[in-house]
N, C-alpha and C positions, 0 to 999 in steps of 0.2 A: 239192655237199654242204657242210656247215658252217653253214648257216642252219637252225635246228632245225624251222622248219616244213617246209622241202624235205627235211630229213632223213627225217621221218616221212611226208610225203604223197608223196614221189618214191621212197621206199625201204623204210622200216622197216613200214609198214603193208601195202604191197604184198608185201613178204617174208612177213610174217604170213599173209596170205589165200592166198599161193601155196605155201608150206612147210610150214605147221603141221599139215597133214593127214598128214605123214609121220613124225610123232613123233619127230623127231630123225635119223631115217635118210635124209638127204640131204645131198648135197654142194654146196656154193656155189662156183661157177666164175665168177670175177670178173677182168675186166680193168681196167687202170688204177688199181689199189687205192691207196689213200690210207692208210697204216698208222696215222696218229693217229686217223683216223675209225673203223678197225676197233677201235681199243683203247677208244675212247669209248663205243662202243655194244656192247662185247663182252658184257655181260650179256645183252642181248637175242639176239646172234647166237650165243651158245654154247647158249641154251635152244632154240633153232630147230633147230640141227645139232650132232650129237655128233663131227664130225670137222672137221679144219683146213680153212681156205677154201684153195682152189687159186687162186694168181696166175698168170693165163693168160699174162701178160707174160713170165713166167721159166720156167714150167713146160715141160719137155722130155720128159714122159712120154706114152706113148700110153695114153689112158684109155679103157676101155669101158663103157658103162652101158646097161642094159635099156631105159631111159626117160629122156628129157631134156626139160625145159621151158626153152625159150628165151624170156628176158625175164620180165616180172612183170605180175601182173593187177591192174588198177586197176578200183574201182568208182566212187568219187565222191570229192569233195574232203575229205580228213582223216576219212574213214569207211568203213564197210563196209556193203554190202548183204546182209543174210543170205540173201535168196532166190538170190544168185548164188554161194553156197558150198554145196558138198555136205553139210556137215555143220550148216549154219545159224549159222555163226560171226558174231559182231557186234562192235560197239565196245565192248559190255560185256565181252566175251571178252578183246578186245585190251587194255582196261584192266586186268583181272585179271592177263593174261599178264605186262604190263609190271611191275605191281606185285610179282609174285612173281620176276621176273627181277632186279630191285634189291633184293630182300629187304624190301620196304616193308611195314610191319606193319598200318598203319591202313586198315581197309577202309569203316568209316563215318564221317561227320562228327558233330562235336559241335554240339548244339543250344543256343540261348539259352534260359534259364529262370531263374526264382527259386530253384528247387530244386536246381540244378545248381552245384557248385562250380567247375568248369573252364569258363574263358571259351573261346569259340570263336576260332580264329585266323586271320585275314584277311591274305592275302599281296598286297601291291601291287607290281606289276611296274614298277619305276621306270627307265624309259629314260634314258640319259645323253647320247645323240646328238642322235636326231630324235623327234619327237612326245613332247617331254618334259612331264612333270607339274611344273610350277613351284612348286606349292605342297603337295609331298607331306607335309611337317611338318605342315601345317594339316589337311589329310585325315586323317592319322594320329591328330590329336588329336580330331577329330570321331568317328572310328571307336572310339577308346579310350571317349569319352563315351556311346557307344551300348553299350557291353559288349564290346568285341572287344578281343582282344590282337592287335597290328599287327606285321607284318614287312614291310619294303620291300627288295626285292632284284632283281638282274636277273643272269641267267647269260650269260657271255661265252664265247668260242670256247675259251679255256684254263681255264674253270671245270670243278671235277671234278663230272662228271654224276651220280655216285652220291651225292655229299653234297648236290647241290642238288636231286635227286629225293627224298631223305629231307625236305630243308627244305619242298618243295611238299606232301609227303603228311603233314607235321605240320600243314597248315593246312585249314581248313574252308570256305574261300572264296577265289577270286582276283579281282583287279581290276586292269585296265591298259587302256592305249590300243593300238587295233588294231596288231597286228605279231607278228613271229615268236615273241616271248616267250611269248605266251599258249599256244603249242603245249604248254607244259609242264603244261596242264590234264589231259594224260595220266597224271600221277603223283598226282593228287588222289584222295582217297578218295570213295567211293560217296556220294550224297546231297548234294553240294556245289552252290555257286552259282559260276557264273561270269559277271562283269559286264565288258563290253567298250564302251569309249568309242571311237566313231567319228569321226576328224577330217573336217575339210573336204575335199570332192573327189569327191562322191558315191560313197561307198564303201559305203553302207548294205548293199546286197544282196550284194556280195562279202565283206563282213565276217560278215554271217550265214551265208553259205555256207562261209567259211573255219573258223569257229569255233562260231557259234550252233547250227547244225543237228548238228555233231559232238557238241558237248557234251550237247545233248539226246538225241542217240542213246546217249550214255553214262547217260542218265537223270539228267543234271544240271539244276538250274533255271537259267536263262540270261535276262540281263538286257542289252539293247543300247541305247544312246542315241546319237543322232547330234547332235553340238554345233551350236550358232549361231555367227554372226559374233561376237556378244559373247561368247561363251564361249571362243573359240579360241585365247586366250592363257594361260588358267588352269585351265580346266576344273572350277571349283569347285562351280558349281551341280550339274552332273551327278554328280559323285562323291559329293556328299552325298546326293542322291537315291538313288543305288545303295546307298550305306549303310544307309539306311532300308530299303530292300528287302531287303538282306541280314538285316537285324535281324528284319524280318517272317518271313522264311523260317527 
């Protein structure tokens, strides 16, 4: 836990699949609790259960339940298979659930158009350590020239998730290099576009599985571009192409 991709793929989506059916009348019994993690995702956990989490490592009470589910149910990478749930839950439902959990107001994206006063907002996930976009400022200028308002940001472990979720939800599209930061697409409003840049290393298929298919399951538009050797230091060409795609959408 701590990597947002694994927070969602290994815990939060699985918790939703497994426990949403109980409408809050469920107890979470957890071993090896990390308090900071529970606090970070408290808006989601509190909406799934009306009861305090039981820390099995410290709990000395004998508890009796009429029914227990051991472990969590997994369907596929970063997504949900509606045919495997009793009520047909989907990633669209998970997106709505997450937005309501964090009190996010925007449900639909803004569209470009001459008759619209508000510019659509583009979020660039600007990584600082690895897979860095070295020309973020240049890409931002190009996006503004195409009619976007641009925000460049990245959430760290100590970032206030509620504040960052509001930032993401205020945007109409997200762009970034393959990595955990793209997991924040779950906070985007509906009808948005996710654009993923895939670095060298034969990652095209796993990149699509990790983020492309889930975004499409949430009925978002998706663009993926695998860079060439010549583009591997600056990513300029692909990002300009992605901006043109976003503008058309």
